[in-house]
C-alpha positions, 0 to 999 in steps of 0.5 A: 205905109209899112203896115199898107205893104205887109197888112202886120203891125210894123210895131206892135207895144203894149207900153211904151218900153216893148214900143222903143225895143221893137223900134230900136230891135229894126231901126238901131240905137239912135246915134249920136245927132238922133239923140239929141231930139229925144227929149224924154230924160228918162227915156233917153237914160233907157235907150243909152244903157241898151246894147248898140244895134244896128238897122237890121235891112227891111227888105228882111221884113218886106220880100219880094218888094221893089228898091224904090218902096224899101228906100220910101221906106226907109227914109220915112221910118228915119229916127231924127226927124231932120232927115226924115224924108218931107211929105212933098218929098215922099211925094214925089218919089218915084215910089 
């Protein structure tokens, strides 16, 4: 959805470390509950070695989008798979 809205790749990393850095730069450092879902111990150690970063508002990356579009995108990009919007919920979303 993000790429359809913007016409650009959201996380254009060339390798997994760059990809992780790009995701964290926008979505922030995963919280402790989310880190429980990271099964690769090296990935987890790498993430924990980074400085803490908060989420950046998606409005900054997608100016001019409606609140509904931003809300749906925010919920689709939740790092925690248990909190991430489910397909049925996304289809019923007001956007």
